[in-house]
N, C-alpha and C positions, 0 to 999 in steps of 0.2 A: 404485448402481442405473443400468443402461444402457438408453436409450431409442433405437431405432432404429440400433443400432450394426452390426447385422449386414452391412448393405449396404455398409459400409466398412471391415469386417475386415481385408482385404487391400489397400486402396486407401491412397494418401498422402493426408493432409489437413493442414489448419491447426487445431491444436488450441489453443483459447482458455481460459485457467483464471484463476481469481480468487485474489487472494493476500492470505493472513493471517498466514503464518508459514513457518517452513523445512519444517514438516511437509507443506506443499503439494507439494513435490518428491517425496516418499515416495509420496504418494497417486497422483499423476500415473503414477509409474513402475510402480506395482502395476496402474493401471487398464488401462495399455498392453500388460503383460506378455503374450506374449513379444516383441512388436514392437520394433523400434529406433526411437529417436527423436532429434533434433536440439533443443538446448535456447537460447533467447536469454537470456544471463546477463549482469548488469551487470559492469562491470570489477572492482569490489572483491570480487565472489565468486570472483575468480581469484587472489587474494592467497595466495602460498604453497601454492597447490595448481593451479597452470596445467595442469601436464601431465598430471593426472587428469581435469580438466575438460576438455580437448582430446580426451582418449581417448573419454570417454563420449558427445562429440558436442556440446560446448557452443560458441557463439559469444560473443565478447565484445562488449559494447555500452556506450556511455555513455547516461545516462538523459535523457530529454527533448530529443534532438537529432535532426535529419534526419541519415539514414546510408543512402546510396546502396548502401554494400558489404553492408550487413546483408539489404538487399532482394535483392541477388543471391545472397547465401547462402542464404536461404530457398527462393528459386527453385530453386536448385540441390538443396536438400534434397527437395523434394516432386517434382520432375520428373526429375531425375538420379538422385538415390539412392533414391527412391520411399520416403521415411521420413516419419513424421509429424513436422511442425514446431510444437514448443510455444512459445507466447508468452504472457506474463502482461502485458496490456495495460495494467493498471492501473499498472505499473511501480514499486510500492513496496507495503508492508505497509499493509493497512486499519488506520487509528488506532482505530476504534470498532467493526470487525466489519461494516461496511457498505460498500457499493460506492462506487468514487470514479469520477472523470470519465474518459471514455475519448476518445482521440484520434479527430478526425473522419476522420484518413487512413487508419483501420482498413477501411472499406469499400472505399476504393481499393486498399488491399492485397489484399483478397479478389478484386476484379474482375481484378487483375493476375496473382494465382497460379492462378485457375482450378480450384481443388481444392476438395472439401467442406470446410466449417466445422463443427466440433464444440466444444462448451462443456463444462468440468468445473469445476462449481461446488461447492465444499466447505463443508460447514456444521459449526461446532464447532471449527474449526482456530484461530480467534482466541481462543476461550474456552480453550482447552487451553494456549496460550501467546502471550499477547497482547504487542503491540509494546513496550507501557508497563512491563511487568513479565514477563520471559522465563522466571520460574520455572514449572515443568510443572505443570498441574493435571491431574486425573483426569478426563477428558470423554470421553463416547462421542460420535465423529464420524461424519459419512457424505459422500457426495459424489454427485452426480448427473452423468453423462455423457450429453450428448444431441446427436445428429447434428442440428444447427440449420439448416443450409443445404445442399442437395443440389447436386450439381456442375451438373446441367443447369438449376437455377434461377437461377444466378449472372449468365448473359447476360441474362436478362429483368429481373432486379432492378435498380434504381436503386442508387447509392451510398448515398443517403439511406435507402432501404428496408433494405439490408443492415446499416447502421448501427444502425437501429431495432430490427432483429431481435437483434442482439447486445447493445444496450444493455437491452433488455428482459429478455433471459437474464440479464444480470450484476445484476439487482434481488436483494439478498440482505441479510438482517440477523441475525447470529449471537445478539443478545440476544432478539429475538423467537422465533427458532427454539428458543432454550433453553428460554422460557417455554411455548412452544406443546408442547414434547416433556416438559416437567416434569423436565427435567435439572437437578441438584442440583449445586453446587460448593461442598464442605464446606471445602476449606482455609482455614486462619486467617489467611493473608497475602493474602486475594483482593484487599482494598482498596488495598493498598501499591503504589504509582505511578500510581493513578488520579488523582491530581491532575495528572500530565502533559498528560492530554487534556481533564480537567474543572477547568480551571485558574481559572475565573471563578465566585464565589459567587453563585448566583440570588437569595439573601436579602439581602445587603448590597451587591451588584454590584461588589465589589472583586476584583482580579485578583492572583494570585500568593500568596494566604494559604490556598489549600486544601492539606490533606495527607492521605494516605491512611495508616492506622496499623491494622494488622491487618485487622478488617473494617469499620472507621468511616473514613468520608471527612469531615473537619471542617474549618471555616473558622476560623483563629486571629483573625480581624479581628472577628467577631461572634459566635463560640463556636457557630454553627449546626452540627448534627452530622447525618450521614446513614448509616444502617446499609446496607453492600452485602450485600443478602440472598443466600442460596444459591441462588436461582432466578434471580439476575441483575438483579433489581429494586432501586431505591434507595428508601428510605422514612426521613423525617425522624424522629429521636428524639423531637423535641417541635415543636411547630407544623405549618404546611403543609408538604407534600411538594411542591415545584415541579415536579420532574421525577423520575418514577419509571424512565424509560427512558434509559439511558445514551446512546444515539445521538441522542435527544431534546434533552437537555443539550447535547450537543456541536453540533448543529445550531442551537441558539438561540444558542450563543457565536458562530458564523459570522454570525448574522444581526446580532448586536452589532457584530462588526467591520465588516460592510457598511455598517450605520448611520454609523459612524464615518468609512469612507470617503467616503460620500455628503455628510456634513456638513463634511468637512475636517479632522476632529480625528484620524484614525488615524495613530499614529506609534509605531514601536518602534525601539528603540536599545539595542545592549549591546556590551561589550567581548569580543572573541573571539579565539582562537587560531586561525590559518589554515593548512590545510595542502592540498596538491598531491597528486593521483594521476596521474602521468605514464605509470605501466604497472602491470602486476600484481605489481611487486615490493614495493609498499607505498606508504603515504603518507609524505610529506616535510614537515616543519614550515617553512613559509615565512616565517612570522613572527607578529606579533600587530598587533591593530588594532580597528577599530570597524565593527560592522556595523548599517546603518541601512536600515529598511524603512518606506517611505511611498507615498502614492499614485503617486510617480513610480519605484517599483520598488525593487530592492536597490542598496545603495551599500557597498562595503567600502573602507575607507582604512587601509592597513596599512604598517607598516615590517619590512623584512627583516632578518635577523641581521647584514648588514653596514652597516644606517641608511639603505638606500635605500628611499624612500617610493613607493608604487605605490597606484593607485585601481583599483577592479573594479566596473564597473555593469552591472547588467541591467534591462532596461526591463520592464515588465509583461507585455508580449506576446511578449517574447524566448523564454519558455518557458510552456508550458500548464499545467504544475504544478510540484511542488517536492517534494523527498524529505526526510523528516524521520527522524532517528535519535535514540533516547532512551539516553544513558549508554553511546554507541558504544566496545565494547571498553575501558570504563573510561575514556574520554577526556572524558565529558560528553555533554550533549545539543547536537546539531548538525543542520545543513542542508547539502544540495547541491544 
């Protein structure tokens, strides 16, 4: 569905897309056809295919860091090449099919580029291939492409007003969309991997005991089981259903973490393998160590292959977000 797109049919503009799966890129390409575009892509997206990525107009970017070079590339794209510049401002796949935090600098970028802003919000892409289990499910999907901010309005709008418009446009919920549209997912593996994002049992409050098998999400600590229904809802096989909505369960977990942070008890620690991505040729195993996450941020204490010890510290405000991967190319769960 395209809303007020005729006025920018031949103009350069900034296209902001939500991000739920690799399918998003195919949708964006189809929505723009036959126009050319440039894409902002994370560096790991270039691994083993940099030449074709460059040929189709992709810019390399490291996640969640300031990048003046990228701003210049975007300006060249819309002003010199007259292309559409495509940006995925959430900067990672949605974990439960809902919107993530957007950088406050987005409004400043719009004011700097001085071109129309268009949003492309996809529905159903998370359901077809959720980040916690990439097995494909047969799901009808749809997308809404909206001319959100006109070029002549940018001068009069403040950065805060621009950010509000964009944030309001980026409110979505794939599980609510599924329920509202009576879409059924009948695959028998649909609960497998759901424990990656619904890791805390709302019945016994223990973490790490949830397991998705077939169509059932169960807790091995208290034996409570939940059916992951075809319409995307959850229902307890016995007793009370604490959360029937996947994003509501997930947000409850975030609130639980917030409480632990405020009362000073939050602490995460795990043995990890440590990889570095210096360029698009691939990851290099730096060594092994311990990852700790507390109110002071992230701390990695590791040892390289030659026995040299090193420490990496990231304070809470060093980055506004974090990227999570589940079983990344068979390497296991990880963060960047």
